[in-house]
C-alpha positions in Angstrom: -9.3 10.9 35.1 -10.3 7.4 33.9 -6.7 6.3 34.3 -6.6 7.4 38.0 -9.9 5.6 38.6 -8.5 2.4 37.0 -5.4 2.6 39.2 -7.5 3.1 42.4 -9.8 0.1 41.4 -6.9 -2.2 40.7 -5.1 -1.1 44.0 -8.3 -1.7 46.0 -8.7 -5.2 44.5 -5.3 -6.3 45.6 -5.5 -4.6 49.0 -5.5 -6.5 52.2 -7.4 -6.0 55.5 -5.9 -3.9 58.3 -4.3 -5.6 61.3 -7.4 -5.1 63.4 -9.3 -7.4 61.0 -6.8 -10.1 61.5 -6.9 -9.7 65.2 -10.7 -9.9 65.2 -10.6 -13.1 63.1 -8.1 -14.6 65.5 -10.3 -13.8 68.4 -13.3 -15.4 66.6 -11.2 -18.5 65.9 -10.2 -18.7 69.5 -13.8 -18.4 70.7 -14.9 -21.1 68.3 -12.1 -23.4 69.4 -13.1 -22.8 73.1 -16.7 -23.7 72.2 -15.5 -26.9 70.4 -13.5 -28.0 73.5 -16.4 -27.1 75.8 -18.8 -29.1 73.7 -16.7 -32.2 74.4 -17.5 -31.9 78.1 -21.2 -31.4 77.9 -22.8 -34.4 79.6 -25.6 -36.2 77.8 -24.9 -34.5 74.4 -25.8 -37.1 71.7 -22.8 -38.2 69.7 -24.5 -37.2 66.4 -25.2 -33.7 67.6 -21.6 -33.4 68.9 -20.0 -34.6 65.7 -22.3 -32.4 63.6 -21.5 -29.3 65.7 -17.7 -30.1 65.6 -17.9 -30.5 61.8 -19.8 -27.2 61.4 -17.4 -25.3 63.6 -14.4 -26.8 61.7 -15.9 -25.7 58.4 -16.4 -22.2 59.7 -12.9 -22.0 61.1 -11.5 -23.4 57.8 -13.4 -20.7 55.8 -12.2 -17.9 58.0 -8.5 -19.1 57.8 -8.7 -19.5 54.0 -10.5 -16.2 53.5 -8.4 -14.0 55.6 -5.0 -15.5 56.4 -4.6 -17.1 53.0 -6.0 -13.8 51.4 -8.5 -15.6 49.2 -11.1 -13.0 50.2 -9.0 -10.3 48.5 -7.9 -12.3 45.5 -9.7 -12.7 42.2 -12.6 -15.1 42.1 -10.7 -17.3 39.6 -8.0 -18.1 42.2 -10.7 -18.8 44.8 -12.4 -21.2 42.3 -9.0 -22.9 41.6 -8.7 -23.5 45.4 -12.3 -24.5 46.2 -12.9 -26.7 43.2 -10.2 -29.3 43.8 -10.9 -29.1 47.6 -14.5 -30.1 47.0 -13.4 -32.9 44.7 -10.9 -34.2 47.3 -13.6 -34.2 50.0 -15.9 -36.1 47.7 -13.2 -38.7 46.9 -12.4 -39.1 50.6 -16.1 -39.6 51.5 -16.5 -42.1 48.7 -13.5 -44.1 49.8 -14.7 -44.0 53.4 -18.1 -45.3 52.3 -16.5 -47.9 50.1 -14.3 -49.3 52.8 -16.9 -48.9 55.6 -15.0 -46.4 57.6 -18.3 -45.0 58.6 -21.8 -46.3 58.1 -24.4 -44.3 56.2 -27.1 -46.7 57.4 -26.9 -48.6 60.7 -26.5 -52.4 60.4 -29.4 -54.5 61.6 
């Protein structure tokens, strides 16, 4: 009995979502992309708000793609940490280099 339960648990851990889930995620990604494009055409939207919204939408889309289409949602947490850890380090290095070489300004110049 315990052996059958262990087999079911290990099978459930490696299982993937049904096709309907992937289609729903694809529709959500398409809707977010449409919102991103529409945001570019909103007159009078401050640049800071536009950039912030686009970055937030991009992060959400990235998370959905990584979680579902790269199957990290269904893999072990160790594999997810091996992916997210270096990604965060790379983002921090890129931001540090951009700040170092004045690619963007953290504080406006006087």
